[in-house]
C-alpha positions as CSV (number, residue, x, y, z in Angstrom):
1,M,-13.5,-22.1,-26.1
2,D,-10.4,-25.2,-26.2
3,T,-7.7,-23.3,-26.7
4,I,-8.4,-21.1,-24.3
5,K,-8.8,-24.2,-21.4
6,K,-5.0,-25.6,-22.6
7,K,-4.0,-22.3,-22.6
8,I,-4.9,-22.1,-19.1
9,I,-3.8,-26.3,-18.8
10,A,-0.7,-25.3,-20.3
11,T,-0.1,-22.4,-17.7
12,W,-1.4,-24.7,-14.1
13,R,1.5,-27.0,-15.2
14,R,4.2,-24.9,-15.8
15,E,3.6,-22.3,-12.4
16,Y,2.5,-25.0,-10.7
17,K,5.0,-25.1,-7.8
18,G,6.1,-22.0,-7.7
19,F,2.5,-21.3,-7.1
20,L,1.0,-23.4,-4.2
21,L,4.1,-22.8,-2.5
22,A,3.7,-19.8,-2.3
23,F,-0.3,-20.0,-1.6
24,T,1.1,-22.7,1.3
25,I,2.9,-20.3,2.9
26,A,0.2,-17.4,3.0
27,I,-1.8,-19.9,3.6
28,A,0.3,-20.4,7.3
29,A,1.5,-16.9,7.9
30,I,-3.1,-16.1,7.3
31,L,-4.1,-18.5,10.7
32,L,-0.5,-17.3,12.3
33,S,-1.1,-13.7,12.3
34,D,-4.3,-14.9,14.6
35,F,-1.6,-15.1,17.5
36,T,0.8,-12.0,17.1
37,P,0.9,-7.9,17.4
38,K,-1.5,-6.2,15.6
39,W,1.1,-4.8,13.0
40,M,2.3,-7.7,12.5
41,N,-0.3,-8.4,9.9
42,N,-0.5,-11.7,7.7
43,I,1.2,-9.0,4.5
44,L,3.7,-8.3,6.3
45,M,4.2,-12.4,7.6
46,A,4.2,-13.8,4.6
47,L,6.9,-11.1,3.3
48,L,9.3,-12.1,5.7
49,G,7.8,-15.9,5.7
50,G,9.0,-15.8,2.2
51,I,12.9,-14.5,2.9
52,I,13.8,-16.5,4.9
53,I,12.4,-19.4,2.9
54,A,14.2,-18.2,0.0
55,N,17.3,-17.3,1.4
56,A,17.5,-20.5,4.4
57,V,16.8,-23.3,1.4
58,K,18.1,-23.5,-2.5
59,L,14.3,-23.5,-4.7
60,P,14.9,-25.3,-7.3
61,K,14.8,-24.3,-10.2
62,D,11.0,-24.8,-12.1
63,F,9.5,-23.0,-9.0
64,Q,10.9,-19.2,-10.2
65,S,8.4,-19.6,-12.2
66,G,5.4,-19.9,-10.5
67,I,6.6,-17.6,-8.3
68,S,7.6,-14.5,-10.8
69,Y,4.0,-15.8,-11.8
70,A,2.2,-15.4,-8.2
71,S,3.8,-12.1,-7.7
72,S,3.0,-10.4,-11.0
73,K,-0.2,-11.5,-11.6
74,M,-2.0,-12.0,-7.7
75,L,-0.8,-8.4,-7.5
76,E,-2.6,-6.8,-10.3
77,L,-5.4,-9.3,-9.3
78,S,-5.4,-8.0,-5.9
79,V,-5.7,-4.2,-7.0
80,V,-9.9,-5.7,-7.7
81,F,-11.0,-6.6,-5.4
82,L,-9.4,-4.2,-2.5
83,A,-11.9,-1.1,-4.2
84,F,-14.2,-2.9,-3.3
85,S,-13.3,-1.3,0.1
86,I,-12.9,2.2,-1.1
87,N,-16.0,4.6,-1.2
88,F,-16.1,8.3,-1.8
89,L,-18.7,9.0,0.0
90,H,-16.1,9.7,2.9
91,I,-14.6,12.6,1.5
92,A,-18.0,14.8,2.6
93,Q,-18.1,13.2,6.7
94,I,-14.8,15.3,7.2
95,G,-15.9,18.5,5.9
96,L,-14.7,20.5,2.3
97,Q,-12.1,22.3,3.5
98,T,-10.3,19.5,5.3
99,F,-10.8,17.7,2.6
100,I,-9.3,19.9,-0.7
101,A,-6.3,20.8,2.5
102,M,-6.2,16.9,2.4
103,S,-6.2,16.3,-1.2
104,V,-3.3,19.2,-2.1
105,I,-1.9,17.6,1.4
106,L,-1.1,14.4,-0.3
107,F,-0.7,16.3,-3.9
108,L,2.8,18.4,-2.4
109,V,3.5,15.4,-0.5
110,L,3.6,12.4,-3.3
111,S,5.3,15.6,-5.4
112,F,8.2,15.2,-2.7
113,T,8.6,11.8,-3.1
114,I,9.4,12.8,-7.0
115,F,11.7,15.5,-6.3
116,Y,13.4,13.9,-3.7
117,A,13.6,10.8,-5.6
118,K,15.7,12.1,-8.1
119,K,18.1,14.4,-5.7
120,T,18.6,11.8,-4.5
121,K,19.7,9.7,-7.4
122,E,17.2,6.7,-6.5
123,Q,18.2,3.6,-9.3
124,D,14.3,1.5,-8.5
125,T,11.1,2.1,-7.8
126,S,11.1,0.9,-4.1
127,G,12.3,5.5,-2.9
128,W,8.4,6.1,-5.1
129,L,7.0,2.9,-3.8
130,I,7.8,4.3,0.2
131,G,6.3,7.6,-0.6
132,F,3.5,6.3,-2.1
133,G,2.0,3.6,0.6
134,T,3.1,7.4,3.2
135,A,0.8,9.0,1.5
136,I,-2.1,7.8,1.3
137,C,-2.7,4.1,2.9
138,G,0.2,2.0,3.6
139,S,0.3,-1.7,1.9
140,A,-2.4,-1.3,-0.3
141,A,-1.6,1.3,-2.1
142,I,1.9,0.0,-2.7
143,A,0.1,-3.0,-3.9
144,A,-1.8,-0.5,-6.3
145,L,1.1,0.8,-8.4
146,A,3.6,-1.0,-8.4
147,P,2.6,-3.8,-10.9
148,T,2.8,-0.6,-12.9
149,I,5.7,1.1,-12.3
150,S,7.9,-0.9,-10.4
151,K,10.0,-3.4,-13.4
152,N,11.6,-5.7,-10.2
153,K,9.0,-7.1,-8.2
154,E,10.8,-6.6,-5.1
155,D,11.2,-3.2,-4.9
156,A,7.3,-4.0,-3.5
157,G,8.3,-5.9,-0.7
158,I,11.2,-4.1,-0.1
159,A,8.7,-0.3,0.4
160,M,6.1,-2.6,2.5
161,A,8.4,-4.2,4.8
162,V,9.7,-0.8,4.9
163,V,6.9,1.1,5.1
164,N,5.0,-1.3,8.0
165,L,8.3,-0.5,10.6
166,L,7.7,3.3,9.4
167,G,3.5,3.1,10.5
168,T,4.2,0.7,13.7
169,I,6.3,3.6,14.8
170,G,4.4,6.2,14.4
171,M,1.4,4.8,15.7
172,L,3.3,4.3,19.1
173,T,5.1,7.8,18.9
174,L,3.3,10.4,16.9
175,P,0.1,10.1,19.8
176,L,3.0,10.1,22.4
177,L,3.6,13.9,20.8
178,L,0.5,14.5,20.8
179,V,-0.5,14.5,24.2
180,Q,2.2,16.5,25.9
181,L,1.5,19.5,22.8
182,Q,-2.2,19.0,24.3
183,C,-4.0,20.1,21.2
184,D,-7.8,19.7,20.5
185,L,-9.4,16.4,19.9
186,D,-10.7,17.2,16.7
187,K,-7.7,18.1,14.9
188,I,-6.1,14.8,17.0
189,G,-7.7,12.6,15.3
190,I,-7.4,14.4,12.0
191,L,-3.4,14.4,11.9
192,L,-3.6,10.3,13.4
193,G,-5.5,10.1,10.2
194,G,-3.6,12.0,8.3
195,T,-0.1,11.0,8.1
196,L,-0.2,7.4,9.5
197,H,0.0,4.7,7.3
198,S,-2.6,2.4,7.7
199,V,-6.0,1.7,8.5
200,G,-4.3,-0.4,11.3
201,N,-2.1,1.8,12.6
202,V,-4.5,4.6,13.4
203,A,-7.2,2.8,14.6
204,G,-4.2,1.3,17.0
205,S,-3.0,4.8,18.0
206,A,-5.9,6.4,18.0
207,Y,-9.0,5.0,20.1
208,A,-6.2,4.5,22.8
209,L,-6.3,8.0,23.3
210,N,-10.4,9.1,23.0
211,D,-13.5,7.3,20.9
212,Q,-13.6,10.8,19.0
213,I,-10.1,10.9,18.3
214,G,-10.5,7.5,16.6
215,E,-14.5,8.3,15.5
216,V,-12.1,11.5,13.2
217,A,-9.3,10.0,12.4
218,I,-10.3,6.8,10.7
219,T,-13.1,9.1,9.0
220,T,-10.0,11.0,7.8
221,K,-8.4,7.7,6.6
222,L,-11.3,6.5,5.0
223,A,-11.1,10.0,3.0
224,R,-7.6,9.8,2.0
225,V,-7.8,6.7,1.2
226,A,-11.2,7.6,-1.2
227,L,-7.8,9.5,-3.1
228,L,-5.9,6.3,-4.6
229,T,-7.8,6.5,-7.4
230,P,-6.5,10.1,-8.3
231,G,-3.5,9.1,-6.8
232,L,-2.8,6.9,-8.6
233,I,-3.0,8.7,-12.4
234,F,-0.9,11.9,-10.5
235,F,1.9,8.6,-10.6
236,N,1.2,6.8,-13.4
237,F,2.2,10.4,-15.4
238,A,5.0,11.1,-13.6
239,F,6.0,7.9,-14.1
240,S,5.9,7.8,-17.6
241,K,7.2,11.1,-18.0
242,N,10.8,10.4,-15.7
243,D,11.2,6.9,-17.3
244,K,14.3,7.2,-18.9
245,T,14.0,4.0,-20.6
246,T,11.3,4.3,-22.9
247,D,10.2,6.9,-25.2
248,Q,6.6,6.1,-25.4
249,S,4.3,9.3,-23.5
250,F,2.4,8.9,-22.1
251,S,-1.7,8.4,-23.4
252,W,-3.8,7.7,-20.2
253,S,-4.4,4.0,-21.4
254,L,-4.2,2.5,-18.4
255,P,-3.8,-1.5,-17.3
256,W,-6.2,-3.2,-17.3
257,Y,-6.6,-4.0,-13.0
258,L,-6.3,-0.2,-13.3
259,I,-9.6,0.5,-14.8
260,G,-11.3,-2.6,-12.9
261,F,-10.6,-0.2,-9.3
262,I,-12.0,2.9,-10.7
263,A,-15.2,1.9,-12.4
264,I,-15.5,-0.7,-8.8
265,T,-15.0,2.2,-6.8
266,I,-17.5,5.0,-8.4
267,I,-19.8,1.9,-9.3
268,G,-19.5,1.6,-4.9
269,S,-19.7,5.1,-4.2
270,I,-23.0,5.6,-6.3
271,F,-25.2,2.7,-5.7
272,Q,-23.4,1.5,-2.0
273,Y,-21.9,-2.8,-2.5
274,P,-23.5,-4.4,0.1
275,E,-21.2,-5.3,3.3
276,S,-22.0,-9.4,3.3
277,L,-20.0,-9.0,-0.3
278,V,-17.7,-6.5,0.5
279,D,-17.0,-8.4,3.6
280,I,-16.4,-11.0,0.7
281,M,-14.5,-9.0,-1.5
282,E,-12.2,-7.5,1.1
283,N,-11.2,-11.0,2.5
284,I,-10.3,-12.4,-0.8
285,G,-8.7,-8.8,-1.8
286,K,-6.0,-9.5,0.8
287,I,-5.5,-13.7,0.5
288,I,-4.6,-12.9,-2.8
289,L,-3.0,-10.2,-1.8
290,T,-1.1,-11.9,1.1
291,V,0.5,-15.2,-2.1
292,A,1.8,-11.6,-3.4
293,M,3.9,-11.1,-1.2
294,A,4.8,-14.8,0.1
295,A,6.4,-14.6,-4.0
296,I,7.6,-11.1,-4.1
297,G,9.9,-11.6,-0.2
298,M,11.2,-15.2,-2.1
299,K,12.4,-12.9,-5.2
300,I,14.6,-10.6,-1.9
301,S,18.0,-11.6,-1.1
302,F,19.3,-10.9,2.4
303,P,22.4,-8.5,0.8
304,V,19.3,-6.5,-1.3
305,L,17.5,-6.4,1.9
306,L,19.7,-4.6,3.6
307,K,21.6,-1.9,1.4
308,S,18.0,-0.7,-0.3
309,G,16.2,-1.6,4.1
310,R,18.3,0.8,5.4
311,K,18.3,3.5,2.6
312,G,14.7,2.6,1.5
313,L,14.2,3.7,6.1
314,L,15.1,6.6,5.5
315,F,13.5,8.3,2.9
316,G,10.1,6.7,4.6
317,L,11.0,8.4,7.4
318,I,11.4,12.1,5.7
319,V,8.2,11.7,3.7
320,F,6.5,11.1,6.8
321,V,8.2,13.6,8.7
322,V,7.0,15.9,5.6
323,Q,2.9,14.6,5.6
324,V,3.0,14.9,9.6
325,V,4.6,19.2,9.0
326,L,2.2,19.9,6.3
327,Y,-0.5,18.7,8.4
328,I,0.1,20.7,11.3
329,I,1.4,23.6,9.1
330,Y,-2.5,22.7,8.1
331,L,-4.3,22.7,11.8
332,K,-2.4,26.0,13.5
333,F,-2.4,27.9,10.8
334,I,-5.7,27.6,9.1
335,L,-8.2,25.3,10.1
336,P,-9.8,26.6,12.8
C-alpha cells in the first residue's frame, strides 16, 4: 500500500503543472460553452483553447510531462465513463431490417476508410480516426479508438476538429437537401440519424424539421452508437494487420479501458443502470475527455493543424458523402 501511495505522490509531483493547466482550460471551456452555439461544444473549445495557448506562449519544459500524461491517460479513462451512456436496447427500437442495413453500411464505411487511407498513403492515423468518427458517433468514437491506434495524440485532436466541423456543415445542409427531395418522414429520420456525426448534430437538424423526424433520427442514432463496441474490435483488428511498425499479430487482447468499456455496455444493456448514475458517469466522462482534449490541443502546432486539417477535411468529406450515398441507396431501393 505504501509503495502505491509513493508512486501516486511521485507521479503527481512530476505531472501536476501540465495537468493543472489542462484542467484549467477544460473548466473554462465547460463554463464558456453555455454561452456559445451548440456546435461549439466544450470538447472543441478545450481543444482550440489548448492549441491557442501552446502556440501563443512557449510553455516551460516542466509542463510537458504533465500535458503528455493528461493527453494519454485522461483519454483512456474517459472511454470507461462514456460507456455508461450506451445501451444495446436501442437496437430493438429501429427494427431488425434497418439495424442489419445500418450494420452493413457501418462496416462498409469503415472498410472504405481503411481502403481510402491506404490509397491516399496517409502517413498518420488521423484519417483512420476521422473515418471512424464519421461512421459512428463523432468525438466519442474518436476518443475510444485513439489510445490504441494513435501514436501521436495530436492526430486525435485534428480528427475531432475535422469531424466537428463536418458535423456542423452536415447538420445545416443535409436537412435542406432532404426537404427539397420530399422524402418520407421516417426515412428522413433514418438518414439523418444514420449519417450525421454526433447526437447533437442529429437532434439539431432533425427536430428543426419535425418532431416525428426527430424521434426516429435520435432512435436511429442511438442504435448506431451501440455499434461502437463491434466497430472498435473491427478497427483494432484491421489496424494491427495494417501497422507495419510491429510484427505482432492481433491476439484479441484488448487494453484495460476497452475491456472496461465493453463490460460496462453489456452489463448496462442487460440490467439497465439507474438514470441518475448514467447522468453522473456520462458527465464525469465528458469532463475527463475535455481535460484530455485541452492537453492534446497543447501538443498541436498551427502549421501542423493547417496542413493536416486540410487533408483531413477532404478525407472526412469523402467518407461522409460515401456514407450518405449508401443510406440513400438503402432507403430508396431496399426499404419498403
